[in-house]
N, CA, C and O atoms as a CHARMM CRD file, in Angstrom:
* protein
*
  236
    1    1 MET  N     76.41000  42.58900 -62.99500 PROA 1      0.00000
    2    1 MET  CA    76.70800  43.59200 -61.83600 PROA 1      0.00000
    3    1 MET  C     77.28900  44.76200 -62.44600 PROA 1      0.00000
    4    1 MET  O     78.14300  44.66700 -63.32700 PROA 1      0.00000
    5    2 ALA  N     76.83700  45.91300 -61.98800 PROA 2      0.00000
    6    2 ALA  CA    77.30200  47.13200 -62.58000 PROA 2      0.00000
    7    2 ALA  C     77.45100  48.20200 -61.40700 PROA 2      0.00000
    8    2 ALA  O     76.71200  48.16600 -60.42200 PROA 2      0.00000
    9    3 GLY  N     78.39300  49.10000 -61.56400 PROA 3      0.00000
   10    3 GLY  CA    78.58400  50.07300 -60.56100 PROA 3      0.00000
   11    3 GLY  C     79.43900  51.25100 -61.05700 PROA 3      0.00000
   12    3 GLY  O     79.82900  51.31700 -62.22300 PROA 3      0.00000
   13    4 THR  N     79.73300  52.24400 -60.05500 PROA 4      0.00000
   14    4 THR  CA    80.47300  53.37100 -60.44300 PROA 4      0.00000
   15    4 THR  C     81.20900  53.70500 -59.21000 PROA 4      0.00000
   16    4 THR  O     80.84900  53.37800 -58.07900 PROA 4      0.00000
   17    5 VAL  N     82.42100  54.48200 -59.55300 PROA 5      0.00000
   18    5 VAL  CA    83.17700  54.99100 -58.46100 PROA 5      0.00000
   19    5 VAL  C     83.04100  56.48800 -58.73900 PROA 5      0.00000
   20    5 VAL  O     83.17700  56.92000 -59.88400 PROA 5      0.00000
   21    6 ASN  N     82.79200  57.22500 -57.77400 PROA 6      0.00000
   22    6 ASN  CA    82.89600  58.82000 -57.80400 PROA 6      0.00000
   23    6 ASN  C     83.70100  59.29900 -56.76200 PROA 6      0.00000
   24    6 ASN  O     83.29900  59.25600 -55.59900 PROA 6      0.00000
   25    7 ALA  N     84.84800  59.77200 -57.07600 PROA 7      0.00000
   26    7 ALA  CA    85.78300  60.31600 -56.20100 PROA 7      0.00000
   27    7 ALA  C     85.72200  61.78200 -56.19200 PROA 7      0.00000
   28    7 ALA  O     85.98800  62.43800 -57.19900 PROA 7      0.00000
   29    8 ILE  N     85.36400  62.32800 -55.03600 PROA 8      0.00000
   30    8 ILE  CA    85.39600  63.92500 -54.88300 PROA 8      0.00000
   31    8 ILE  C     86.28800  64.34500 -53.93300 PROA 8      0.00000
   32    8 ILE  O     86.20500  63.86100 -52.80400 PROA 8      0.00000
   33    9 THR  N     87.18900  65.21900 -54.20500 PROA 9      0.00000
   34    9 THR  CA    88.20400  65.56200 -53.28200 PROA 9      0.00000
   35    9 THR  C     87.70400  66.84300 -52.52200 PROA 9      0.00000
   36    9 THR  O     87.08900  67.75200 -53.07900 PROA 9      0.00000
   37   10 LYS  N     88.02800  66.81700 -51.21700 PROA 10     0.00000
   38   10 LYS  CA    87.56100  67.93800 -50.36800 PROA 10     0.00000
   39   10 LYS  C     88.63500  68.20300 -49.35000 PROA 10     0.00000
   40   10 LYS  O     89.15400  67.23700 -48.78900 PROA 10     0.00000
   41   11 GLN  N     89.02300  69.45900 -49.05600 PROA 11     0.00000
   42   11 GLN  CA    90.05100  69.68400 -48.18700 PROA 11     0.00000
   43   11 GLN  C     89.59600  69.41500 -46.62900 PROA 11     0.00000
   44   11 GLN  O     88.56500  69.90300 -46.16700 PROA 11     0.00000
   45   12 ALA  N     90.45600  68.61000 -45.90500 PROA 12     0.00000
   46   12 ALA  CA    90.22900  68.34600 -44.54400 PROA 12     0.00000
   47   12 ALA  C     90.28600  69.41800 -43.59800 PROA 12     0.00000
   48   12 ALA  O     91.21400  70.22500 -43.63100 PROA 12     0.00000
   49   13 THR  N     89.35900  69.48500 -42.75500 PROA 13     0.00000
   50   13 THR  CA    89.27400  70.65800 -41.83000 PROA 13     0.00000
   51   13 THR  C     90.16500  70.43400 -40.63800 PROA 13     0.00000
   52   13 THR  O     89.97200  69.45800 -39.91200 PROA 13     0.00000
   53   14 PRO  N     91.12700  71.28900 -40.40600 PROA 14     0.00000
   54   14 PRO  CA    92.19400  71.22000 -39.32600 PROA 14     0.00000
   55   14 PRO  C     91.38900  71.15300 -37.86800 PROA 14     0.00000
   56   14 PRO  O     90.70200  72.08900 -37.45900 PROA 14     0.00000
   57   15 THR  N     91.56700  69.99500 -37.20300 PROA 15     0.00000
   58   15 THR  CA    91.01100  69.95100 -35.80100 PROA 15     0.00000
   59   15 THR  C     91.97400  69.38400 -34.87000 PROA 15     0.00000
   60   15 THR  O     92.91100  68.69200 -35.26800 PROA 15     0.00000
   61   16 ALA  N     91.77000  69.65800 -33.61800 PROA 16     0.00000
   62   16 ALA  CA    92.65100  69.15200 -32.50300 PROA 16     0.00000
   63   16 ALA  C     92.52900  67.66800 -32.26900 PROA 16     0.00000
   64   16 ALA  O     93.47200  66.95700 -31.92400 PROA 16     0.00000
   65   17 THR  N     91.27500  67.24800 -32.48800 PROA 17     0.00000
   66   17 THR  CA    90.88100  65.88400 -32.02600 PROA 17     0.00000
   67   17 THR  C     90.40700  65.20000 -33.30400 PROA 17     0.00000
   68   17 THR  O     90.22900  65.89000 -34.30800 PROA 17     0.00000
   69   18 THR  N     90.20200  63.93500 -33.32800 PROA 18     0.00000
   70   18 THR  CA    89.57700  63.16100 -34.43200 PROA 18     0.00000
   71   18 THR  C     88.02200  63.21400 -34.18500 PROA 18     0.00000
   72   18 THR  O     87.48800  63.04900 -33.08900 PROA 18     0.00000
   73   19 GLN  N     87.36000  63.47700 -35.41200 PROA 19     0.00000
   74   19 GLN  CA    85.89100  63.71600 -35.29200 PROA 19     0.00000
   75   19 GLN  C     85.28200  62.58800 -36.22600 PROA 19     0.00000
   76   19 GLN  O     85.77600  62.29900 -37.31500 PROA 19     0.00000
   77   20 TRP  N     84.23500  62.02100 -35.72500 PROA 20     0.00000
   78   20 TRP  CA    83.59200  60.91000 -36.52400 PROA 20     0.00000
   79   20 TRP  C     82.12300  61.42800 -36.72700 PROA 20     0.00000
   80   20 TRP  O     81.53600  62.11600 -35.89200 PROA 20     0.00000
   81   21 ASN  N     81.57300  61.00700 -37.97300 PROA 21     0.00000
   82   21 ASN  CA    80.03400  61.17800 -38.22700 PROA 21     0.00000
   83   21 ASN  C     79.49500  60.11100 -38.97800 PROA 21     0.00000
   84   21 ASN  O     80.18900  59.36700 -39.67100 PROA 21     0.00000
   85   22 ALA  N     78.11500  60.00800 -38.83800 PROA 22     0.00000
   86   22 ALA  CA    77.53500  58.87900 -39.55700 PROA 22     0.00000
   87   22 ALA  C     76.29100  59.43700 -40.16700 PROA 22     0.00000
   88   22 ALA  O     75.75900  60.40900 -39.63000 PROA 22     0.00000
   89   23 LEU  N     75.77000  58.88800 -41.27700 PROA 23     0.00000
   90   23 LEU  CA    74.61700  59.24800 -42.04200 PROA 23     0.00000
   91   23 LEU  C     73.80500  57.89300 -42.41400 PROA 23     0.00000
   92   23 LEU  O     74.42000  56.91500 -42.83800 PROA 23     0.00000
   93   24 LEU  N     72.44600  57.87500 -42.24400 PROA 24     0.00000
   94   24 LEU  CA    71.62700  56.85800 -42.75200 PROA 24     0.00000
   95   24 LEU  C     70.46700  57.48700 -43.08200 PROA 24     0.00000
   96   24 LEU  O     69.87000  58.17100 -42.25100 PROA 24     0.00000
   97   25 SER  N     69.99700  57.30900 -44.41700 PROA 25     0.00000
   98   25 SER  CA    68.79400  57.97300 -44.94400 PROA 25     0.00000
   99   25 SER  C     68.00200  57.00000 -45.84800 PROA 25     0.00000
  100   25 SER  O     68.58200  56.23600 -46.61900 PROA 25     0.00000
  101   26 TYR  N     66.59400  57.05600 -45.72400 PROA 26     0.00000
  102   26 TYR  CA    65.83800  56.26800 -46.48500 PROA 26     0.00000
  103   26 TYR  C     64.89700  57.09200 -47.28000 PROA 26     0.00000
  104   26 TYR  O     64.30200  58.00600 -46.71000 PROA 26     0.00000
  105   27 GLY  N     64.70600  56.86500 -48.52300 PROA 27     0.00000
  106   27 GLY  CA    63.85400  57.61900 -49.51000 PROA 27     0.00000
  107   27 GLY  C     62.78900  56.95700 -50.23700 PROA 27     0.00000
  108   27 GLY  O     62.48900  55.79100 -49.97700 PROA 27     0.00000
  109   28 ARG  N     62.25500  57.57100 -51.05100 PROA 28     0.00000
  110   28 ARG  CA    61.17000  56.99400 -52.01200 PROA 28     0.00000
  111   28 ARG  C     61.69300  55.82700 -52.76400 PROA 28     0.00000
  112   28 ARG  O     62.86900  55.81000 -53.12700 PROA 28     0.00000
  113   29 PHE  N     60.95100  54.94000 -52.99300 PROA 29     0.00000
  114   29 PHE  CA    61.10300  53.81200 -54.07600 PROA 29     0.00000
  115   29 PHE  C     62.18800  52.85500 -53.36200 PROA 29     0.00000
  116   29 PHE  O     62.97700  52.26000 -54.09600 PROA 29     0.00000
  117   30 ASN  N     62.25800  52.69200 -52.08500 PROA 30     0.00000
  118   30 ASN  CA    63.15600  51.85500 -51.26400 PROA 30     0.00000
  119   30 ASN  C     64.67000  52.22000 -51.52700 PROA 30     0.00000
  120   30 ASN  O     65.55500  51.36700 -51.47600 PROA 30     0.00000
  121   31 THR  N     64.89400  53.50000 -51.80200 PROA 31     0.00000
  122   31 THR  CA    66.29500  53.86800 -51.88300 PROA 31     0.00000
  123   31 THR  C     66.83900  54.36400 -50.45300 PROA 31     0.00000
  124   31 THR  O     66.13500  54.97200 -49.64600 PROA 31     0.00000
  125   32 TYR  N     68.23100  54.01100 -50.24000 PROA 32     0.00000
  126   32 TYR  CA    68.73200  54.30800 -49.05000 PROA 32     0.00000
  127   32 TYR  C     70.17100  54.68000 -49.21000 PROA 32     0.00000
  128   32 TYR  O     70.80500  54.21700 -50.15800 PROA 32     0.00000
  129   33 GLN  N     70.75000  55.52200 -48.30800 PROA 33     0.00000
  130   33 GLN  CA    72.17200  55.95000 -48.28200 PROA 33     0.00000
  131   33 GLN  C     72.65900  55.75100 -46.93800 PROA 33     0.00000
  132   33 GLN  O     71.96900  55.94300 -45.93700 PROA 33     0.00000
  133   34 THR  N     74.04100  55.30300 -46.92900 PROA 34     0.00000
  134   34 THR  CA    74.80300  55.15300 -45.64600 PROA 34     0.00000
  135   34 THR  C     76.01900  55.75100 -45.86600 PROA 34     0.00000
  136   34 THR  O     76.48400  55.76400 -47.00500 PROA 34     0.00000
  137   35 SER  N     76.67200  56.30800 -44.83000 PROA 35     0.00000
  138   35 SER  CA    78.01800  56.84000 -44.83800 PROA 35     0.00000
  139   35 SER  C     78.61200  57.01300 -43.44100 PROA 35     0.00000
  140   35 SER  O     77.91500  57.43900 -42.52000 PROA 35     0.00000
  141   36 VAL  N     79.85000  56.69700 -43.28400 PROA 36     0.00000
  142   36 VAL  CA    80.58900  56.78700 -42.08800 PROA 36     0.00000
  143   36 VAL  C     81.81900  57.73700 -42.33900 PROA 36     0.00000
  144   36 VAL  O     82.58800  57.37200 -43.22800 PROA 36     0.00000
  145   37 GLY  N     82.08400  58.80800 -41.73100 PROA 37     0.00000
  146   37 GLY  CA    83.21300  59.65700 -42.08800 PROA 37     0.00000
  147   37 GLY  C     84.07900  59.92600 -40.76600 PROA 37     0.00000
  148   37 GLY  O     83.64500  59.84000 -39.61700 PROA 37     0.00000
  149   38 VAL  N     85.35100  60.26000 -41.13300 PROA 38     0.00000
  150   38 VAL  CA    86.38800  60.64600 -40.12100 PROA 38     0.00000
  151   38 VAL  C     87.06400  61.74600 -40.59900 PROA 38     0.00000
  152   38 VAL  O     87.35000  61.86800 -41.79000 PROA 38     0.00000
  153   39 ASN  N     87.39200  62.70700 -39.59100 PROA 39     0.00000
  154   39 ASN  CA    88.26100  63.91100 -39.85600 PROA 39     0.00000
  155   39 ASN  C     89.05900  64.02700 -38.79100 PROA 39     0.00000
  156   39 ASN  O     88.62600  63.83700 -37.65400 PROA 39     0.00000
  157   40 GLY  N     90.36500  64.36400 -39.05000 PROA 40     0.00000
  158   40 GLY  CA    91.30100  64.71500 -37.88700 PROA 40     0.00000
  159   40 GLY  C     92.68400  64.75500 -38.31200 PROA 40     0.00000
  160   40 GLY  O     93.04600  64.53000 -39.46700 PROA 40     0.00000
  161   41 PRO  N     93.56000  65.09100 -37.20200 PROA 41     0.00000
  162   41 PRO  CA    94.99100  65.36000 -37.57900 PROA 41     0.00000
  163   41 PRO  C     95.75500  64.03700 -37.66100 PROA 41     0.00000
  164   41 PRO  O     95.52300  63.10800 -36.88700 PROA 41     0.00000
  165   42 LEU  N     96.75300  63.98300 -38.71100 PROA 42     0.00000
  166   42 LEU  CA    97.74500  62.94800 -38.89600 PROA 42     0.00000
  167   42 LEU  C     99.06800  63.33800 -38.13200 PROA 42     0.00000
  168   42 LEU  O     99.73300  62.52800 -37.48700 PROA 42     0.00000
  169   43 SER  N     99.38400  64.73200 -38.28700 PROA 43     0.00000
  170   43 SER  CA   100.51900  65.22300 -37.63500 PROA 43     0.00000
  171   43 SER  C    100.16900  66.73800 -37.23900 PROA 43     0.00000
  172   43 SER  O     98.99800  67.11500 -37.25200 PROA 43     0.00000
  173   44 ASP  N    101.22800  67.59600 -36.88600 PROA 44     0.00000
  174   44 ASP  CA   100.91200  69.03900 -36.67700 PROA 44     0.00000
  175   44 ASP  C    100.67300  69.78600 -38.03500 PROA 44     0.00000
  176   44 ASP  O    100.13800  70.89500 -38.03100 PROA 44     0.00000
  177   45 SER  N    101.02200  69.24900 -39.05800 PROA 45     0.00000
  178   45 SER  CA   100.77100  70.04500 -40.37700 PROA 45     0.00000
  179   45 SER  C     99.99300  69.22900 -41.45600 PROA 45     0.00000
  180   45 SER  O     99.91100  69.63700 -42.61400 PROA 45     0.00000
  181   46 LEU  N     99.37200  67.95300 -40.99800 PROA 46     0.00000
  182   46 LEU  CA    98.79300  67.34400 -42.02900 PROA 46     0.00000
  183   46 LEU  C     97.45700  66.67100 -41.34800 PROA 46     0.00000
  184   46 LEU  O     97.53200  66.06700 -40.27800 PROA 46     0.00000
  185   47 CYS  N     96.30000  66.82500 -42.03000 PROA 47     0.00000
  186   47 CYS  CA    95.07800  66.35000 -41.75800 PROA 47     0.00000
  187   47 CYS  C     94.50100  65.39200 -42.77800 PROA 47     0.00000
  188   47 CYS  O     94.92800  65.39800 -43.93300 PROA 47     0.00000
  189   48 ARG  N     93.56100  64.58500 -42.39500 PROA 48     0.00000
  190   48 ARG  CA    92.92800  63.71700 -43.22000 PROA 48     0.00000
  191   48 ARG  C     91.36700  63.72100 -43.02000 PROA 48     0.00000
  192   48 ARG  O     90.84500  63.94200 -41.92700 PROA 48     0.00000
  193   49 GLN  N     90.64100  63.44500 -44.22100 PROA 49     0.00000
  194   49 GLN  CA    89.25200  63.41000 -44.10300 PROA 49     0.00000
  195   49 GLN  C     88.80600  62.15600 -45.20700 PROA 49     0.00000
  196   49 GLN  O     89.14900  62.08700 -46.38800 PROA 49     0.00000
  197   50 LEU  N     88.02900  61.29500 -44.53100 PROA 50     0.00000
  198   50 LEU  CA    87.54700  60.17900 -45.33100 PROA 50     0.00000
  199   50 LEU  C     86.12500  59.87700 -44.97400 PROA 50     0.00000
  200   50 LEU  O     85.74000  59.74300 -43.81300 PROA 50     0.00000
  201   51 ALA  N     85.31200  59.77000 -46.11000 PROA 51     0.00000
  202   51 ALA  CA    83.81200  59.58300 -45.97600 PROA 51     0.00000
  203   51 ALA  C     83.25100  58.75000 -47.05100 PROA 51     0.00000
  204   51 ALA  O     82.64100  59.28100 -47.97900 PROA 51     0.00000
  205   52 PRO  N     83.40900  57.56200 -46.98700 PROA 52     0.00000
  206   52 PRO  CA    82.84900  56.68200 -48.12500 PROA 52     0.00000
  207   52 PRO  C     81.27400  56.66200 -48.00200 PROA 52     0.00000
  208   52 PRO  O     80.74300  56.61600 -46.89300 PROA 52     0.00000
  209   53 VAL  N     80.61100  56.69400 -49.06300 PROA 53     0.00000
  210   53 VAL  CA    79.13500  56.69100 -49.16800 PROA 53     0.00000
  211   53 VAL  C     78.57600  55.48300 -50.05000 PROA 53     0.00000
  212   53 VAL  O     79.03000  55.20000 -51.15900 PROA 53     0.00000
  213   54 ARG  N     77.56900  54.83300 -49.43800 PROA 54     0.00000
  214   54 ARG  CA    76.85000  53.85500 -50.25800 PROA 54     0.00000
  215   54 ARG  C     75.44600  54.26600 -50.54100 PROA 54     0.00000
  216   54 ARG  O     74.73200  54.69400 -49.63400 PROA 54     0.00000
  217   55 ARG  N     75.04100  54.15600 -51.72500 PROA 55     0.00000
  218   55 ARG  CA    73.68900  54.54300 -52.25800 PROA 55     0.00000
  219   55 ARG  C     73.05600  53.26200 -52.93100 PROA 55     0.00000
  220   55 ARG  O     73.75000  52.63700 -53.73300 PROA 55     0.00000
  221   56 ALA  N     72.04100  52.92700 -52.70400 PROA 56     0.00000
  222   56 ALA  CA    71.37200  51.61600 -53.27400 PROA 56     0.00000
  223   56 ALA  C     69.81500  51.68300 -53.26100 PROA 56     0.00000
  224   56 ALA  O     69.16000  52.51200 -52.63000 PROA 56     0.00000
  225   57 THR  N     69.36400  50.78000 -53.97700 PROA 57     0.00000
  226   57 THR  CA    67.83200  50.61800 -53.98200 PROA 57     0.00000
  227   57 THR  C     67.69800  49.16500 -53.46000 PROA 57     0.00000
  228   57 THR  O     68.35800  48.23400 -53.92000 PROA 57     0.00000
  229   58 ALA  N     66.76800  49.04300 -52.43700 PROA 58     0.00000
  230   58 ALA  CA    66.41700  47.67900 -51.99300 PROA 58     0.00000
  231   58 ALA  C     65.58700  47.04300 -52.81800 PROA 58     0.00000
  232   58 ALA  O     64.77300  47.67500 -53.49200 PROA 58     0.00000
  233   59 ALA  N     65.68700  45.74400 -52.86700 PROA 59     0.00000
  234   59 ALA  CA    64.82500  44.85000 -53.81100 PROA 59     0.00000
  235   59 ALA  C     63.54900  44.61200 -53.23600 PROA 59     0.00000
  236   59 ALA  O     62.72200  43.92400 -53.83300 PROA 59     0.00000
């Protein structure tokens, strides 16, 4: 089993409410990518953004 972790930091966008997004894509050679993200406030002066991504090739 092999793998990699790629951490990319990005500043969260200040929003009044929590926002969710999703991604599902399929490409050549049975490759696919999935992601679910959340962005929103934790307090009046602190925001958070989290968007884990999975990329793989189907067998």
